[in-house]
C-alpha positions in Angstrom: 0.0 0.0 0.0 2.8 2.4 0.9 4.5 1.7 -2.5 1.3 2.6 -4.4 0.9 5.9 -2.5 4.6 6.7 -3.0 4.4 5.8 -6.7 1.3 8.0 -7.1 3.1 10.9 -5.4 6.1 10.5 -7.6 4.0 10.4 -10.7 2.1 13.6 -9.6 5.3 15.5 -9.0 6.8 14.4 -12.3 3.7 15.5 -14.3 3.5 18.8 -12.5 7.1 19.7 -13.2 6.7 18.7 -16.9 3.5 20.8 -17.2 5.3 23.9 -15.9 8.2 23.5 -18.3 5.8 23.4 -21.3 4.3 26.8 -20.3 7.6 28.5 -21.1 9.9 30.8 -19.2 7.3 33.6 -18.8 5.2 31.5 -16.4 8.1 30.4 -14.4 9.5 34.0 -14.1 6.2 35.3 -12.8 5.1 37.3 -15.9 2.0 36.0 -17.4 1.7 36.2 -21.2 -1.8 36.1 -22.6 -3.0 35.3 -26.1 -6.1 37.4 -25.4 -4.9 40.3 -23.3 -7.4 43.2 -23.2 -6.2 46.8 -23.0 -7.8 50.2 -23.2 -6.0 53.6 -23.6 -6.7 57.0 -25.0 -5.8 58.0 -28.6 -6.4 61.5 -29.7 -8.5 62.0 -32.8 -11.8 63.6 -33.9 -13.8 61.8 -36.6 -14.6 58.8 -38.7 -11.4 59.2 -40.8 -9.4 59.2 -37.6 -11.2 56.0 -36.5 -10.4 54.2 -39.7 -6.8 55.3 -39.6 -6.2 54.4 -36.0 -7.9 51.0 -36.3 -6.0 50.2 -39.6 -2.7 51.1 -37.9 -3.5 48.9 -34.9 -4.4 46.0 -37.1 -1.2 46.3 -39.0 0.7 45.1 -35.9 1.1 41.3 -35.9 -0.7 39.9 -32.8 -3.6 42.4 -32.7 -6.8 40.5 -32.7 -9.3 43.3 -32.1 -9.0 47.1 -32.3 -12.0 49.4 -31.8 -11.6 53.2 -31.4 -14.5 55.1 -29.9 -15.1 58.5 -31.4 -16.9 59.9 -28.3 -14.4 59.0 -25.6 -11.3 58.6 -27.7 -10.5 55.2 -26.1 -8.9 52.4 -28.1 -10.0 48.9 -27.0 -7.5 46.2 -27.9 -7.2 42.5 -27.7 -3.7 41.3 -28.4 -1.6 38.2 -28.3 1.2 39.2 -26.0 3.4 36.5 -27.4 3.5 38.5 -30.7 3.2 42.1 -29.7 2.9 44.6 -26.9 0.7 47.6 -26.2 3.7 49.8 -26.8 4.1 48.4 -30.3 0.5 49.4 -31.1 1.0 52.9 -29.6 4.1 53.5 -31.8 2.3 52.5 -35.0 -0.7 54.7 -34.1 1.7 57.7 -33.5 3.3 57.1 -36.9 0.0 57.7 -38.6 -0.5 61.0 -36.6 -2.4 60.2 -33.4 -1.0 60.9 -29.9 -1.3 58.6 -27.0 -0.2 59.4 -23.4 3.2 57.7 -23.9 4.0 58.1 -27.6 3.4 61.4 -29.5 3.1 61.7 -33.3 5.8 63.8 -34.9 4.9 67.4 -35.8 5.4 66.6 -39.5 3.0 63.6 -39.5 0.4 65.6 -37.4 0.6 68.5 -39.9 -0.2 66.2 -42.8 -3.5 65.1 -41.2 -6.7 66.3 -42.9 -8.0 69.5 -41.3 -11.0 67.7 -39.6 -8.6 65.2 -38.0 -6.4 67.8 -36.3 -7.2 67.5 -32.6 -6.0 69.8 -29.8 -2.6 68.6 -28.8 -1.6 68.5 -25.2 
């Protein structure tokens, strides 16, 4: 009976250790990587043209599964695969097409090339 219990415990420990190894280093280091991570952050813009431009830019980043920019509250809702991209990657691309976020600002040159209705008040 003791041998059976000991054998079961050994099997359990072995399988647990093997399962943790297959999750990759991120799980073991404490950082959890999600394939469906949800984020929301502000992106400056004004109109439907801005909405199309922001969403198109976000979707150009490999790993973005969903990107919806709300015209009224200027919030971009994202679902991303964190194994393929980060929120910062998306913010950089959005800034490259002329739209500021809190962390990353569009260059003055790119902002100046936006259509007149798309020029928001910069902070």
